[in-house]
C-alpha positions as CSV (number, residue, x, y, z in Angstrom):
1,M,-59.1,-77.0,150.4
2,P,-56.8,-77.1,147.3
3,T,-55.2,-73.8,146.3
4,N,-55.7,-72.2,142.9
5,N,-52.0,-72.9,142.2
6,L,-52.6,-76.7,142.7
7,W,-55.6,-76.6,140.3
8,A,-53.6,-74.6,137.8
9,G,-50.7,-77.0,138.0
10,V,-53.0,-80.0,137.3
11,L,-54.6,-78.3,134.4
12,S,-51.2,-77.2,133.0
13,Q,-49.8,-80.7,133.2
14,L,-52.9,-82.2,131.6
15,L,-52.7,-79.8,128.7
16,I,-49.0,-80.5,128.2
17,H,-49.8,-84.2,128.3
18,Q,-52.6,-83.8,125.7
19,E,-50.5,-81.5,123.4
20,T,-47.2,-83.4,123.5
21,G,-47.8,-86.8,125.2
22,C,-44.8,-86.0,127.4
23,P,-44.6,-88.9,130.0
24,H,-43.0,-86.6,132.6
25,S,-46.1,-84.3,132.4
26,T,-48.3,-87.3,132.6
27,R,-46.7,-88.5,135.7
28,L,-46.8,-85.1,137.3
29,A,-50.5,-84.8,136.4
30,I,-51.2,-88.2,138.0
31,R,-49.3,-87.1,141.2
32,L,-51.2,-83.8,141.4
33,L,-54.6,-85.4,140.7
34,D,-53.8,-87.9,143.5
35,Q,-53.0,-85.0,145.8
36,L,-56.2,-83.3,145.0
37,S,-58.3,-86.4,145.6
38,E,-56.8,-86.7,149.1
39,F,-58.2,-83.4,150.4
40,D,-60.7,-84.1,153.1
41,N,-63.1,-81.3,152.2
42,L,-63.1,-81.9,148.5
43,D,-66.5,-82.5,146.9
44,E,-67.1,-86.2,146.4
45,E,-68.0,-85.8,142.7
46,V,-64.8,-83.8,142.1
47,R,-62.8,-86.4,144.1
48,T,-64.2,-89.1,141.8
49,L,-63.3,-87.2,138.7
50,C,-59.7,-86.7,139.9
51,E,-59.4,-90.4,140.7
52,R,-60.8,-91.4,137.3
53,A,-58.5,-89.0,135.5
54,S,-55.5,-90.3,137.4
55,R,-56.4,-93.9,136.5
56,R,-56.9,-93.1,132.9
57,L,-53.5,-91.3,132.7
58,E,-51.9,-94.3,134.4
59,N,-53.4,-96.6,131.9
60,E,-52.1,-94.5,129.0
61,L,-48.6,-94.6,130.5
62,E,-48.8,-98.3,130.8
63,E,-50.0,-98.7,127.2
64,Q,-47.2,-96.4,125.9
65,H,-44.6,-98.4,127.9
66,A,-46.0,-101.7,126.6
67,G,-46.0,-100.3,123.0
68,A,-42.3,-99.2,123.3
69,A,-41.2,-102.6,124.6
C-alpha cells in the first residue's frame, strides 16, 4: 500500500505543476503517479485515476515541447 509520504509527494508535485508549470515537477508527478498505479493492492478506481492523470500530464509536456520548438 502506498505510504502517506508518496501521496503527499504526488500532491505536492501536482500543485507545483499547476501553480508554476514547472516541467521538472510535471515529470516528477508523472513518475510518482506511475509508481502509485503499480501498487498491487491499490483500488482499481484510484489506479485508473492515477493513470489518467499521468497521461494528461504527459500530453501537456508534449504540447509545451511542441510549442517551444
